[in-house]
Residue, then its C-alpha position, 0 to 999 in steps of 0.5 A: m537504502a542509499q537515499l535513506l542513509e543520505f538524508f536521515d541520521f542513520k547509524r550503523a548497527n550490528i544485527p545478526k542475519v542482516i546483510a546491512a543494518h542502520v538505526c535512526d531513532d525507532v526506525l531500522a533500515a535493513t537489507v535482506d535477501s529475497v523480501v517477497q519470500l520472507t517467512s520470519l524477521p531477524v529482529a522484532v519490529e512493529e511493521v515492515i515498509v519495503a523500499s522496492r523497484h516496480a517493473s512493468e512492460s510499459g516502463k512508465p515512470a511511477l511511484t506506487v504503494h501496495a499491500p502484499g498478498e498472493i490472492e490466488k493462494r488465499e494468502l494475504a499479508v497484514a495490511s496497515p491502511p494508515t501506513i499506506k495512506s501516509a506513504l501515498k500522500a507523501l509520494a504525491r506531495m513530494r512528487d509535486e514539490f520535486e516536479l517529477a513527471y511520475e504517476v503516483s498510485l496504489e496497486a492492487t494486492h499482489h506478491g509476497p511476503t504473506k507469512l509475517d505477523v506484522p503489517v507489510t507495505f511496499v513503496e516502489v519506484g518504477s517502472s524501468q532501469k531509467q527510473w530505478q537510477d533516478k536519484k530524485a525519485a529514490e529520494v522521494a520514495a525514501r522520504a515517503i517511507m520515513e514519513a509513513a514510518t514515523s507519522p502515520v495518518n489515521g481515518q476509516h480503515a477500508i478494503g478496496f474492490g474492483g478496478p484495474h491493477y493500478a487502482p486510480r479510483h481507490t488512489e483518488v479516494v485515499l488522497r482526497t478523503d479520510v479513508c485509508v485503504g489496505h488490501i485492494l481486490p481488483k476486478y480480475v479476482k473472484i470475490d467470495e466470502g472466504l476471501v473477503k473474510l480473510a482480507m478483513q482479518r488481515t487488515q489492521g483495525k479489522a476494516k468494516l468499510f468496503v470501497l467499490d470501484w463501481k464501474g470497475l466491477d460487473a453487476g454480479t460481483r457488485a451484488e455479491i460484495m453488497r451481500i457479503a458486507t451485510e453478512f459481515g456487518a460492514t458498510a459498502v460504498r461506491e467510490h464516487q459517493l465518497l468523492k462526491k462528499v468531498s466535492d460538495s463540502c468544498r463548495 
């Protein structure tokens, strides 16, 4: 919040049930209690972008983006693939401009909130106290949030399948192609029709493209996803096919 207020022209606003609220044009910056537990919003908005801390045992410097969802409970937030893509691309570009030694990546879908009716995107700085106190990293995250809020890009809306929690192959696809990935269902999740249908329903634009981290899935799961794609009228592609097209076009 501090970096948003420092680098953008936010003005104080009085909004009931909000700890602190500031407005800059059409963007509202608000502080609320326990974001992951939110079931409703104190004010009507088109979407939510959460500035958050990312924690991991590795303590690895990281700037990450993801859609929330509690997959084991079959509860997913609404994902906005264009917002996720905008935030990720902005993080990667400004990480390089600021010469920060941070990894930029998507994360698989995890945690709440899942009950809101508008898209939710998390933009996070991690992964330890040292990085949380890094003002340059916080500035990069703040600027990426504002860019995603005001200038979302577009492209093919997709759902990602396979790979680890930090999704390197899906990250590469989003950064290098016109594909916008929303929810990512990683390799440790059991894939079935119900979960895939839910992910499609809870993706803005009703994603009809499935991007598979081919080597990050076992053969049985790959076959099941391909079958489900046919069943739902979606297109399933290997991530390296998308990346190969980009490489070929650059020759």
